[in-house]
DSSP file (Angstrom, degrees, kcal/mol; ACC not computed):
  #  RESIDUE AA STRUCTURE BP1 BP2  ACC     N-H-->O    O-->H-N    N-H-->O    O-->H-N    TCO  KAPPA ALPHA  PHI   PSI    X-CA   Y-CA   Z-CA
    1    1 A M              0   0    0      0, 0.0     5,-0.1     0, 0.0     2,-0.0   0.000 360.0 360.0 360.0 135.5   15.8 -105.1 -103.4
    2    2 A D    >>  -     0   0    0      1,-0.1     3,-1.5     3,-0.1     4,-0.8  -0.333 360.0-125.6 -61.4 137.2   12.9 -103.2 -102.2
    3    3 A L  G >4 S+     0   0    0      1,-0.3     3,-1.0     2,-0.2     6,-0.2   0.875 109.1  52.4 -48.7 -45.8    9.5 -104.7 -103.0
    4    4 A W  G 34 S+     0   0    0      1,-0.3    -1,-0.3     5,-0.1     9,-0.1   0.633 110.1  48.6 -71.6 -18.5    8.3 -101.6 -104.8
    5    5 A T  G <4 S+     0   0    0     -3,-1.5    -1,-0.3     4,-0.1    -2,-0.2   0.481  80.1 116.4-103.2  -6.6   11.3 -101.4 -107.1
    6    6 A R  S <X S-     0   0    0     -3,-1.0     4,-3.5    -4,-0.8     5,-0.3  -0.384  76.5-118.0 -64.9 142.5   11.3 -105.0 -108.2
    7    7 A P  H  > S+     0   0    0      0, 0.0     4,-2.2     0, 0.0     5,-0.2   0.869 111.7  45.8 -46.2 -48.7   10.6 -105.3 -112.0
    8    8 A R  H  > S+     0   0    0      1,-0.2     4,-2.1     2,-0.2     5,-0.1   0.896 116.7  44.5 -67.0 -39.0    7.4 -107.3 -111.6
    9    9 A M  H  > S+     0   0    0     -3,-0.3     4,-2.5    -6,-0.2     5,-0.2   0.911 111.5  53.0 -73.4 -39.3    6.0 -105.0 -108.9
   10   10 A A  H  X S+     0   0    0     -4,-3.5     4,-2.2     1,-0.2    -2,-0.2   0.895 111.8  47.3 -65.3 -36.1    7.0 -101.8 -110.7
   11   11 A E  H  X S+     0   0    0     -4,-2.2     4,-1.8    -5,-0.3    -1,-0.2   0.886 110.2  51.5 -63.6 -43.2    5.1 -103.2 -113.8
   12   12 A A  H  <>S+     0   0    0     -4,-2.1     5,-3.1     2,-0.2     4,-0.3   0.873 111.9  46.7 -64.3 -38.1    2.1 -104.0 -111.8
   13   13 A L  H ><5S+     0   0    0     -4,-2.5     3,-0.8     3,-0.2    -2,-0.2   0.921 111.6  51.6 -71.2 -43.2    2.0 -100.5 -110.3
   14   14 A A  H 3<5S+     0   0    0     -4,-2.2    -2,-0.2     1,-0.2    -1,-0.2   0.823 117.5  37.3 -58.5 -34.2    2.5  -98.9 -113.6
   15   15 A T  T 3<5S-     0   0    0     -4,-1.8    -1,-0.2    -5,-0.1    -2,-0.2   0.325 108.7-119.8-102.0   4.7   -0.3 -100.9 -115.2
   16   16 A C  T < 5 +     0   0    0     -3,-0.8     2,-1.6    -4,-0.3    -3,-0.2   0.900  51.2 165.2  58.9  40.6   -2.6 -100.8 -112.1
   17   17 A D     >< +     0   0    0     -5,-3.1     4,-1.8    -6,-0.2     3,-0.4  -0.657   9.3 177.4 -90.2  83.5   -2.6 -104.6 -111.9
   18   18 A M  H  > S+     0   0    0     -2,-1.6     4,-3.3     1,-0.2     5,-0.2   0.842  73.2  60.7 -54.4 -38.8   -3.9 -104.9 -108.4
   19   19 A A  H  > S+     0   0    0      1,-0.2     4,-2.4     2,-0.2    -1,-0.2   0.922 108.0  43.8 -57.2 -44.0   -4.0 -108.6 -108.5
   20   20 A A  H  > S+     0   0    0     -3,-0.4     4,-2.2     2,-0.2    -1,-0.2   0.827 111.6  52.8 -66.3 -33.8   -0.3 -108.7 -109.0
   21   21 A V  H  X S+     0   0    0     -4,-1.8     4,-2.8     2,-0.2     5,-0.2   0.945 111.9  47.5 -67.0 -47.0    0.3 -106.0 -106.4
   22   22 A L  H  X S+     0   0    0     -4,-3.3     4,-3.1     1,-0.2    -2,-0.2   0.949 114.5  45.2 -54.2 -50.2   -1.7 -108.1 -103.8
   23   23 A E  H  X S+     0   0    0     -4,-2.4     4,-2.3    -5,-0.2    -1,-0.2   0.845 111.6  53.5 -66.2 -34.7    0.1 -111.3 -104.7
   24   24 A G  H  X S+     0   0    0     -4,-2.2     4,-2.7     2,-0.2     5,-0.2   0.946 111.8  44.3 -63.1 -53.5    3.4 -109.4 -104.6
   25   25 A V  H  X S+     0   0    0     -4,-2.8     4,-1.9     1,-0.2     6,-0.2   0.943 113.6  51.4 -59.3 -46.5    2.8 -108.1 -101.1
   26   26 A R  H  X>S+     0   0    0     -4,-3.1     5,-2.1    -5,-0.2     4,-0.8   0.941 114.1  43.1 -53.2 -48.9    1.5 -111.5  -99.9
   27   27 A A  H ><5S+     0   0    0     -4,-2.3     3,-0.8     1,-0.2    -1,-0.2   0.918 110.6  54.7 -67.0 -44.9    4.5 -113.3 -101.2
   28   28 A A  H 3<5S+     0   0    0     -4,-2.7    -1,-0.2     1,-0.3    -2,-0.2   0.821 112.1  43.7 -61.6 -34.7    7.0 -110.7  -99.9
   29   29 A R  H 3<5S-     0   0    0     -4,-1.9    -1,-0.3    -5,-0.2    -2,-0.2   0.565 110.9-120.1 -88.2  -8.4    5.6 -111.0  -96.4
   30   30 A G  T <<5 +     0   0    0     -3,-0.8     2,-0.2    -4,-0.8    -3,-0.2   0.777  60.9 151.8  77.1  25.4    5.5 -114.7  -96.5
   31   31 A W      < -     0   0    0     -5,-2.1    -1,-0.2    -6,-0.2     2,-0.1  -0.592  44.1-128.4 -91.1 147.2    1.8 -114.7  -95.9
   32   32 A S     >  -     0   0    0     -2,-0.2     4,-2.1     1,-0.1     5,-0.1  -0.362  38.4-102.5 -74.1 169.4   -0.9 -117.3  -97.0
   33   33 A Q  H  > S+     0   0    0      2,-0.2     4,-2.8     1,-0.2     5,-0.2   0.884 126.7  56.6 -65.2 -36.8   -3.9 -115.9  -98.8
   34   34 A G  H  > S+     0   0    0      2,-0.2     4,-2.5     1,-0.2     5,-0.2   0.931 106.0  49.4 -58.9 -48.4   -5.8 -116.4  -95.4
   35   35 A D  H  > S+     0   0    0      1,-0.2     4,-1.6     2,-0.2    -1,-0.2   0.917 113.2  47.3 -59.5 -43.1   -3.2 -114.1  -93.6
   36   36 A L  H  X S+     0   0    0     -4,-2.1     4,-1.4     2,-0.2    -2,-0.2   0.912 110.3  52.3 -59.4 -46.0   -3.6 -111.5  -96.3
   37   37 A A  H  X>S+     0   0    0     -4,-2.8     5,-2.2     1,-0.2     4,-0.9   0.899 110.2  47.8 -55.5 -45.4   -7.3 -111.8  -96.1
   38   38 A R  H  <5S+     0   0    0     -4,-2.5    -1,-0.2     1,-0.2    -2,-0.2   0.834 109.8  53.4 -67.9 -31.6   -7.3 -111.2  -92.4
   39   39 A A  H  <5S+     0   0    0     -4,-1.6    -1,-0.2    -5,-0.2    -2,-0.2   0.800 118.2  35.6 -74.1 -26.5   -4.9 -108.2  -92.7
   40   40 A I  H  <5S-     0   0    0     -4,-1.4    -1,-0.2    -3,-0.3    -2,-0.2   0.407 109.1-120.1-103.4  -6.7   -7.2 -106.5  -95.2
   41   41 A D  T  <5S+     0   0    0     -4,-0.9     2,-0.3     1,-0.3    -3,-0.2   0.892  74.1 116.4  64.3  42.4  -10.4 -107.7  -93.6
   42   42 A Y  S   <S-     0   0    0     -5,-2.2    -1,-0.3    -6,-0.1    -2,-0.2  -0.819  71.4 -90.3-126.8 166.7  -11.7 -109.6  -96.7
   43   43 A S     >  -     0   0    0     -2,-0.3     4,-1.9     1,-0.1     5,-0.1  -0.457  27.2-121.5 -80.4 155.7  -12.4 -113.3  -97.1
   44   44 A Q  H  > S+     0   0    0      1,-0.2     4,-2.7     2,-0.2     5,-0.2   0.884 115.4  56.0 -62.0 -38.3   -9.7 -115.7  -98.3
   45   45 A S  H  > S+     0   0    0      2,-0.2     4,-2.5     1,-0.2    -1,-0.2   0.905 105.4  52.0 -60.0 -42.2  -12.0 -116.7 -101.2
   46   46 A W  H  > S+     0   0    0      2,-0.2     4,-2.2     1,-0.2    -1,-0.2   0.916 109.6  48.7 -55.8 -46.8  -12.1 -113.0 -102.2
   47   47 A V  H  X S+     0   0    0     -4,-1.9     4,-2.6     2,-0.2     5,-0.2   0.916 112.4  49.5 -60.0 -46.4   -8.3 -112.8 -102.2
   48   48 A S  H  X S+     0   0    0     -4,-2.7     4,-1.4     1,-0.2     6,-0.3   0.912 110.7  48.6 -60.2 -45.4   -8.1 -116.0 -104.3
   49   49 A R  H  <>S+     0   0    0     -4,-2.5     5,-2.2     2,-0.2     6,-1.1   0.891 113.9  47.4 -67.0 -39.5  -10.6 -114.8 -106.8
   50   50 A V  H ><5S+     0   0    0     -4,-2.2     3,-1.9     4,-0.2     5,-0.2   0.969 113.8  45.0 -67.9 -53.1   -8.8 -111.4 -107.2
   51   51 A V  H 3<5S+     0   0    0     -4,-2.6    -1,-0.2     1,-0.3    -2,-0.2   0.662 112.7  52.1 -69.2 -11.9   -5.3 -112.8 -107.6
   52   52 A N  T 3<5S-     0   0    0     -4,-1.4    -1,-0.3    -5,-0.2    -2,-0.2   0.360 116.3-113.6 -97.5   3.2   -6.4 -115.5 -110.0
   53   53 A G  T < 5S+     0   0    0     -3,-1.9    -3,-0.2     2,-0.2    -2,-0.1   0.600  85.6 116.8  82.0   7.0   -8.1 -112.9 -112.2
   54   54 A Q  S   <S+     0   0    0     -5,-2.2     2,-0.4    -6,-0.3    -4,-0.2   0.498  74.3  40.5 -89.7  -7.1  -11.6 -114.1 -111.5
   55   55 A Q        -     0   0    0     -6,-1.1    -2,-0.2    -5,-0.2    -1,-0.2  -0.983  69.2-145.4-143.7 128.5  -12.8 -110.9 -109.8
   56   56 A S        -     0   0    0     -2,-0.4     2,-0.4    -3,-0.1    -6,-0.0  -0.443  26.3-115.7 -79.4 162.7  -12.2 -107.2 -110.5
   57   57 A L        -     0   0    0     -2,-0.1     2,-0.2    -7,-0.1   -39,-0.0  -0.812  18.4-133.8-102.7 146.2  -11.8 -104.7 -107.8
   58   58 A T     >  -     0   0    0     -2,-0.4     4,-2.1     1,-0.1     3,-0.2  -0.509  29.0-108.3 -86.4 160.6  -14.1 -101.9 -107.2
   59   59 A I  H  > S+     0   0    0      1,-0.2     4,-2.8     2,-0.2     5,-0.1   0.904 122.5  51.7 -56.7 -40.9  -12.9  -98.3 -106.5
   60   60 A D  H  > S+     0   0    0      2,-0.2     4,-2.3     1,-0.2    -1,-0.2   0.875 108.7  49.3 -63.7 -35.4  -14.0  -98.7 -102.9
   61   61 A Q  H  > S+     0   0    0     -3,-0.2     4,-2.0     2,-0.2    -2,-0.2   0.884 110.4  49.7 -71.3 -37.9  -12.1 -102.0 -102.6
   62   62 A V  H  X S+     0   0    0     -4,-2.1     4,-2.2     2,-0.2     3,-0.2   0.951 111.2  51.1 -59.6 -53.2   -8.9 -100.4 -104.1
   63   63 A R  H  < S+     0   0    0     -4,-2.8    -2,-0.2     1,-0.2    -1,-0.2   0.905 109.0  51.8 -52.8 -43.9   -9.4  -97.5 -101.6
   64   64 A D  H  < S+     0   0    0     -4,-2.3    -1,-0.2     1,-0.2    -2,-0.2   0.872 109.4  48.8 -63.6 -36.8   -9.7 -100.0  -98.7
   65   65 A L  H  <        0   0    0     -4,-2.0    -1,-0.2     1,-0.2    -2,-0.2   0.794 360.0 360.0 -75.6 -27.6   -6.5 -101.7  -99.8
   66   66 A A     <        0   0    0     -4,-2.2    -1,-0.2    -5,-0.1    -2,-0.2   0.529 360.0 360.0 -68.5 360.0   -4.5  -98.5 -100.0
């Protein structure tokens, strides 16, 4: 099944849950948080805070991720 059509990912996209989208992409690629952080040029601690709901994303950060 395609990542973007999986029920959890479809729900995350529909509700703009960027933390779930980031975590879904990370898991689908088999990446660690550090791998994801390097791919998007952010720190691992930032990724951790976002996926654990401890930090919201700014519009600029969402734009960077897109």
